KEMIVO-927466 format. One line per field, with one value per residue (C-alpha): chain; residue number from 1; x, y negated, z. Coordinates in nm, 4 decimals, padded with zeros to 6 digits. Layout:
# KEMIVO-927466
c	A, ...;
k	NUM, ...;
x	X, ...;
y	Y, ...;
z	Z, ...;
# end
This chain:
# KEMIVO-927466
c	A, A, A, A, A, A, A, A, A, A, A, A, A, A, A, A, A, A, A, A, A, A, A, A, A, A, A, A, A, A, A, A, A, A, A, A, A, A, A, A, A, A, A, A, A, A, A, A, A, A, A, A, A, A, A, A, A, A, A, A, A, A, A, A, A, A, A, A, A, A, A, A, A, A, A, A, A, A, A, A, A, A, A, A, A, A, A, A, A, A, A, A, A, A, A, A, A, A, A, A, A, A, A, A, A, A, A, A, A, A, A, A, A, A, A, A, A, A, A, A, A, A, A, A, A, A, A, A, A, A, A, A, A, A, A, A, A, A, A, A, A, A, A, A, A, A, A, A, A, A, A, A, A, A, A, A, A, A, A, A, A, A, A, A, A, A, A, A, A, A, A, A, A, A, A, A, A, A, A, A, A, A, A, A, A, A, A, A, A, A, A, A, A, A, A, A, A, A, A, A, A, A, A, A, A, A, A, A, A, A, A, A, A, A, A, A, A, A, A, A, A, A, A, A, A, A, A, A, A, A, A, A, A, A, A, A, A, A, A, A, A, A, A, A, A, A, A, A, A, A, A, A, A, A, A, A, A, A, A, A, A, A, A, A, A, A, A, A, A, A, A, A, A, A, A, A, A, A, A, A, A, A, A, A, A, A, A, A, A, A, A, A, A, A, A, A, A, A, A, A, A, A, A, A, A, A, A, A, A, A, A, A, A, A, A;
k	1, 2, 3, 4, 5, 6, 7, 8, 9, 10, 11, 12, 13, 14, 15, 16, 17, 18, 19, 20, 21, 22, 23, 24, 25, 26, 27, 28, 29, 30, 31, 32, 33, 34, 35, 36, 37, 38, 39, 40, 41, 42, 43, 44, 45, 46, 47, 48, 49, 50, 51, 52, 53, 54, 55, 56, 57, 58, 59, 60, 61, 62, 63, 64, 65, 66, 67, 68, 69, 70, 71, 72, 73, 74, 75, 76, 77, 78, 79, 80, 81, 82, 83, 84, 85, 86, 87, 88, 89, 90, 91, 92, 93, 94, 95, 96, 97, 98, 99, 100, 101, 102, 103, 104, 105, 106, 107, 108, 109, 110, 111, 112, 113, 114, 115, 116, 117, 118, 119, 120, 121, 122, 123, 124, 125, 126, 127, 128, 129, 130, 131, 132, 133, 134, 135, 136, 137, 138, 139, 140, 141, 142, 143, 144, 145, 146, 147, 148, 149, 150, 151, 152, 153, 154, 155, 156, 157, 158, 159, 160, 161, 162, 163, 164, 165, 166, 167, 168, 169, 170, 171, 172, 173, 174, 175, 176, 177, 178, 179, 180, 181, 182, 183, 184, 185, 186, 187, 188, 189, 190, 191, 192, 193, 194, 195, 196, 197, 198, 199, 200, 201, 202, 203, 204, 205, 206, 207, 208, 209, 210, 211, 212, 213, 214, 215, 216, 217, 218, 219, 220, 221, 222, 223, 224, 225, 226, 227, 228, 229, 230, 231, 232, 233, 234, 235, 236, 237, 238, 239, 240, 241, 242, 243, 244, 245, 246, 247, 248, 249, 250, 251, 252, 253, 254, 255, 256, 257, 258, 259, 260, 261, 262, 263, 264, 265, 266, 267, 268, 269, 270, 271, 272, 273, 274, 275, 276, 277, 278, 279, 280, 281, 282, 283, 284, 285, 286, 287, 288, 289, 290, 291, 292, 293, 294, 295, 296, 297, 298, 299, 300, 301, 302, 303, 304, 305, 306, 307, 308, 309, 310, 311, 312, 313, 314, 315;
x	02.3597, 02.5240, 02.5398, 02.1745, 02.0806, 02.2693, 02.0958, 01.7593, 01.8310, 01.9436, 01.6292, 01.4034, 01.5848, 01.5545, 01.1836, 01.1450, 01.3314, 01.1434, 00.8126, 00.9223, 01.0121, 00.6919, 00.4881, 00.6441, 00.5386, 00.1873, 00.1647, 00.2796, 00.0084, -00.2557, -00.1516, -00.0478, -00.2876, -00.2008, 00.0813, 00.2748, 00.5690, 00.6109, 00.8354, 01.0814, 01.0737, 01.1623, 01.4565, 01.5794, 01.5528, 01.8176, 02.0549, 02.0041, 02.1428, 02.4982, 02.7645, 03.0344, 03.3219, 03.2248, 03.0479, 02.7752, 02.4095, 02.1837, 01.9137, 01.5641, 01.3800, 01.6952, 01.6758, 01.3509, 01.4426, 01.7542, 01.5860, 01.3038, 01.5552, 01.7439, 01.4174, 01.2937, 01.6274, 01.6870, 02.0213, 02.1748, 02.3329, 02.2283, 02.5719, 02.5960, 02.8365, 02.8639, 03.0379, 03.3316, 03.3588, 03.3591, 03.6181, 03.8312, 03.8453, 03.9529, 03.6128, 03.4020, 03.0251, 02.8949, 02.7846, 02.4186, 02.3595, 02.1346, 02.1971, 01.9529, 01.8934, 01.9031, 01.7847, 01.8974, 01.8116, 02.0519, 02.0259, 02.1037, 02.1752, 01.9875, 01.8808, 01.5685, 01.2823, 01.1933, 01.4458, 01.5835, 01.9530, 02.1848, 02.4196, 02.6706, 02.4114, 02.3966, 02.0755, 01.9524, 02.0090, 01.7870, 01.8249, 01.6106, 01.5942, 01.5667, 01.5982, 01.9034, 02.0045, 02.2997, 02.3275, 02.4569, 02.5166, 02.4657, 02.7547, 02.5869, 02.6261, 03.0050, 03.2263, 03.4256, 03.3506, 03.3782, 03.1722, 03.1350, 02.8501, 02.5428, 02.4337, 02.1166, 01.9836, 01.9787, 01.6910, 01.4831, 01.2194, 01.3760, 01.2072, 01.0675, 01.1700, 00.9980, 01.2923, 01.4656, 01.1397, 01.0355, 01.3699, 01.3643, 01.0155, 01.0906, 01.4021, 01.1926, 01.0126, 00.6969, 00.3736, 00.1936, -00.1510, -00.2853, -00.6599, -00.9481, -01.0313, -00.8131, -00.4469, -00.3692, -00.1402, -00.3225, -00.1432, -00.2956, -00.2293, 00.0966, 00.0397, -00.0002, -00.3144, -00.3062, -00.5274, -00.3747, -00.1523, -00.4187, -00.6564, -00.4464, -00.4814, -00.2267, -00.2243, -00.0635, 00.2579, 00.2844, 00.1908, -00.0551, 00.2425, 00.4172, 00.0943, 00.0891, 00.4490, 00.4233, 00.1170, 00.2929, 00.5981, 00.3659, 00.2294, 00.5809, 00.6671, 00.3622, 00.4872, 00.8167, 00.6276, 00.4993, 00.5767, 00.8242, 01.0171, 01.0485, 00.7607, 00.6358, 00.2631, 00.0541, -00.2772, -00.5714, -00.8619, -00.9006, -00.8496, -00.6976, -00.3691, -00.1511, -00.3112, -00.2599, 00.1014, 00.1670, 00.0192, 00.2519, 00.5463, 00.4318, 00.3690, 00.7175, 00.8909, 00.7355, 00.8328, 01.1953, 01.1708, 01.0146, 01.3086, 01.5614, 01.3854, 01.2977, 00.9223, 00.7102, 00.5307, 00.1564, -00.0398, -00.3102, -00.6671, -00.7250, -00.4323, -00.6668, -00.8535, -00.5423, -00.4332, -00.6415, -00.5321, -00.1659, -00.1981, -00.3699, -00.0936, 00.1856, 00.0267, -00.0085, 00.3447, 00.6097, 00.8347, 00.5872, 00.7416, 01.0869, 00.9538, 00.7642, 01.0547, 01.2922, 01.0669, 01.0210, 01.3969, 01.4366, 01.1775, 01.3675, 01.6934, 01.5263, 01.4049, 01.7425, 01.9195, 01.7095, 01.8512, 02.1358, 02.4716, 02.4362, 02.0915, 02.2040, 02.4759, 02.2272, 01.9763;
y	04.7623, 04.7355, 04.3540, 04.3374, 04.5524, 04.3186, 04.0147, 04.1858, 04.2650, 03.9059, 03.7750, 04.0023, 03.9124, 03.5407, 03.5851, 03.7693, 03.5012, 03.2204, 03.3911, 03.4266, 03.0571, 02.9486, 03.1589, 02.9575, 02.6344, 02.7652, 02.8741, 02.5278, 02.3718, 02.6004, 02.5469, 02.1803, 02.0525, 01.7062, 01.6838, 01.9621, 01.7439, 01.5698, 01.8310, 01.8227, 01.4444, 01.4205, 01.6598, 01.4840, 01.1510, 01.2695, 01.4012, 01.4883, 01.8349, 01.8113, 02.0570, 02.0650, 02.1153, 01.9000, 01.6294, 01.6195, 01.6103, 01.8896, 01.7727, 01.8617, 02.1374, 02.2382, 01.9135, 02.0384, 02.4053, 02.3511, 02.0985, 02.3463, 02.6201, 02.3890, 02.2964, 02.6571, 02.7806, 02.4864, 02.3911, 02.0702, 01.9844, 01.9845, 02.0781, 02.3848, 02.5863, 02.9272, 03.2186, 03.1769, 02.8045, 02.8616, 03.1383, 02.9069, 02.6698, 02.9544, 03.0017, 03.3117, 03.3480, 03.4728, 03.8370, 03.8969, 03.5543, 03.5365, 03.3096, 03.0649, 03.0916, 02.7751, 02.7533, 02.5858, 02.5828, 02.7381, 02.7869, 03.0688, 03.0080, 03.2603, 03.2983, 03.1075, 03.3403, 03.1153, 03.2847, 02.9458, 02.9045, 02.6139, 02.4418, 02.7249, 02.9876, 03.1106, 03.1691, 02.8562, 02.8704, 02.7506, 02.7145, 02.9189, 02.7749, 03.0082, 02.9933, 03.1296, 03.1269, 03.1474, 03.1682, 02.9199, 02.9141, 02.6297, 02.4868, 02.6173, 02.9720, 02.9414, 03.1011, 02.8500, 02.5491, 02.2304, 01.9387, 01.6022, 01.6137, 01.4453, 01.1318, 01.2193, 00.8741, 00.9738, 01.2101, 00.9398, 00.7607, 00.4541, 00.1177, 00.0508, -00.2675, -00.3573, -00.5611, -00.2682, -00.1261, -00.4684, -00.5204, -00.1701, -00.2201, -00.5716, -00.4519, -00.2162, -00.5200, -00.3085, -00.4991, -00.4592, -00.6116, -00.6278, -00.5844, -00.3366, -00.0617, 00.2187, 00.2601, 00.3879, 00.3497, 00.2115, 00.3998, 00.2264, -00.1228, -00.0242, -00.1738, -00.0534, -00.1463, -00.1297, -00.2810, -00.5581, -00.4588, -00.5737, -00.3075, -00.0183, 00.1423, 00.3268, 00.6807, 00.8737, 00.9107, 00.5925, 00.2279, 00.0601, -00.1039, 00.2306, 00.3733, 00.0849, 00.1397, 00.5192, 00.4731, 00.2133, 00.4376, 00.7174, 00.4919, 00.3829, 00.7456, 00.7574, 00.4344, 00.6027, 00.8583, 00.6137, 00.6462, 00.3575, 00.5186, 00.8913, 01.0007, 01.2473, 01.1822, 01.4198, 01.4754, 01.2463, 01.4234, 01.4030, 01.7459, 01.9230, 02.1146, 01.8430, 01.5755, 01.7829, 01.8527, 01.4787, 01.4279, 01.6971, 01.5102, 01.1835, 01.3536, 01.5035, 01.2039, 00.9599, 01.1873, 01.1632, 00.7856, 00.7534, 00.9444, 00.7247, 00.4041, 00.5155, 00.4993, 00.7440, 00.9640, 00.9097, 01.1406, 00.9809, 01.0956, 01.1839, 01.4298, 01.6827, 01.6942, 01.8332, 02.0931, 02.3797, 02.3015, 02.2913, 02.6223, 02.7774, 02.6626, 02.7803, 03.1217, 03.1524, 03.0352, 03.0013, 02.8042, 02.5143, 02.4144, 02.3909, 02.1844, 01.9469, 01.8833, 01.8428, 01.5736, 01.3996, 01.3836, 01.2312, 00.9709, 00.8844, 00.8617, 00.6292, 00.3969, 00.4170, 00.3074, -00.0104, -00.1199, -00.3558, -00.2005, -00.2999, -00.1428, 00.1729, 00.2231, 00.1801, 00.4230;
z	-03.1422, -02.8000, -02.8263, -02.9308, -02.6309, -02.3940, -02.5474, -02.5045, -02.1389, -02.0738, -02.2420, -02.0351, -01.7110, -01.7935, -01.8577, -01.5266, -01.3290, -01.5003, -01.4181, -01.0552, -01.0345, -01.2062, -00.9623, -00.6785, -00.8473, -00.9032, -00.5385, -00.4314, -00.6486, -00.4997, -00.1389, -00.1479, -00.4136, -00.5418, -00.2848, -00.4587, -00.5682, -00.2328, -00.0593, -00.3506, -00.3673, 00.0022, -00.0379, -00.3506, -00.1735, 00.0734, -00.1944, -00.5604, -00.6481, -00.7766, -00.8916, -00.6243, -00.8703, -01.1683, -00.9608, -01.2246, -01.1233, -01.2423, -01.4802, -01.5962, -01.4154, -01.2277, -01.0278, -00.8779, -00.8739, -00.6617, -00.4332, -00.3764, -00.2943, -00.0567, 00.1122, 00.1421, 00.2783, 00.5101, 00.3561, 00.4871, 00.1546, -00.2096, -00.3459, -00.5703, -00.7862, -00.9490, -00.7760, -01.0133, -00.9401, -00.5632, -00.6031, -00.8156, -00.5201, -00.2912, -00.1260, -00.0743, -00.0537, 00.2801, 00.2820, 00.2055, 00.0511, -00.2538, -00.5516, -00.7061, -01.0821, -01.2904, -01.6474, -01.9644, -02.3318, -02.5811, -02.9558, -03.1929, -03.5623, -03.7802, -04.1434, -04.2380, -04.3392, -04.6326, -04.8596, -04.9690, -05.0507, -04.9778, -05.2265, -05.1834, -05.2693, -04.9115, -04.7101, -04.5352, -04.1612, -03.8792, -03.5025, -03.2681, -02.9167, -02.6191, -02.2416, -02.0607, -01.6982, -01.4663, -01.0895, -00.8340, -00.4601, -00.2150, -00.0139, 00.3017, 00.1661, 00.1395, 00.4027, 00.6080, 00.3886, 00.5904, 00.4645, 00.6351, 00.8843, 00.7454, 00.9219, 01.1101, 01.0296, 00.6611, 00.7340, 00.8996, 00.6915, 00.5345, 00.5450, 00.2022, 00.0234, -00.3024, -00.4362, -00.6057, -00.7452, -00.8767, -01.0486, -01.1973, -01.3405, -01.4688, -01.6532, -01.8667, -02.0145, -02.0387, -02.1000, -01.7655, -01.7136, -01.3607, -01.3944, -01.3850, -01.1414, -01.2849, -01.3735, -01.7230, -02.0207, -02.3250, -02.5982, -02.9003, -02.7630, -02.5912, -02.2503, -01.8933, -01.7046, -01.3265, -01.0544, -00.8447, -00.5558, -00.3093, -00.4483, -00.3171, 00.0237, 00.2350, 00.3711, 00.6560, 00.4552, 00.2478, 00.2660, 00.0294, -00.1408, -00.1949, -00.3358, -00.5846, -00.6967, -00.7239, -00.9459, -01.1606, -01.2006, -01.3138, -01.5874, -01.6835, -01.7579, -01.9885, -02.1495, -02.2478, -02.4564, -02.7185, -03.0882, -03.0665, -02.7790, -02.7086, -02.9373, -02.6775, -02.6302, -02.8407, -02.6651, -02.7362, -02.5712, -02.1941, -02.0439, -02.3455, -02.3119, -02.4669, -02.2509, -01.9377, -02.0371, -02.0651, -01.7184, -01.5825, -01.7379, -01.5778, -01.2434, -01.2189, -01.3754, -01.1307, -00.8394, -00.9486, -00.9910, -00.6457, -00.4985, -00.6778, -00.5720, -00.2169, -00.2721, -00.0731, -00.3259, -00.3194, -00.5526, -00.7621, -00.6803, -01.0458, -01.0409, -00.8849, -01.2173, -01.3866, -01.1314, -01.2663, -01.6224, -01.5182, -01.3365, -01.6376, -01.8725, -01.6431, -01.5994, -01.9762, -02.0612, -01.7857, -02.0254, -02.0013, -01.6681, -01.8263, -02.1161, -01.8876, -01.6522, -01.9457, -02.0918, -01.7560, -01.7100, -02.0570, -01.9601, -01.6417, -01.8388, -02.0889, -01.8116, -01.6388, -01.9590, -01.9617, -01.6289, -01.5510, -01.4654, -01.0990, -01.0614, -01.2466, -00.9853, -00.7021, -00.8582;
# end
């Protein structure tokens, strides 16, 4: 009974923290509109969040969660670890510092309700997936930790070169047809349609060329969801929940790709059509944000695996 009570309390606390995080995302959508991913993308472009002790990058939603926390708190670095990991290195957290929760999926093996038995005459088991969390602290929150000073030039806008983006896109061997007046992924025919590069215009924060590549990367994320690849795309009707979910995956996935390839994120004008639907889904089910970011990260991994060894190291 005591163990069940602890599990219940952990579940409720996870739900509370996830709701709190999702509310921040919703607020960002409401205040920043279609630019809502840009602040994260800028922070990630400087340094993707990484565990200080294991040297492994955080994945899925936690990539954005930690970058958002680093941005909000003004941290100079995107290096993180748990209290126990910092203590294991002989470091202490500064007094009054608050941790940042990160989330992950875990599974619990339980009896299947069907009443079926396996070959040994035992009840058939099934996995139930649920969200858990743990807390981490940024390197800037650690007492006396000396890290190499960051080069101030790293925070200056970098000059965009299309060579890396072109090579990355070409290595996917996606069928891309440059025509028409709109960019889209034709699911039934399995090709990407995008207007010619000359059709795009720049903005205050990105060039016309960067607008072209950020749009193409968005469609490439859609391309990964086909039946022959990650089998992710479910929605068929424009504006329905599944369709909007897929757009959220493409939106966040392309933001991550833009950071990796040094492309200034330029939101598509039609993204505004999905904002209200995204907000509605997130308010209804906070776990949607975890699912969307998890799928976008899988899409980025899929595209990354199609690259040459040299380009993988650069990205």
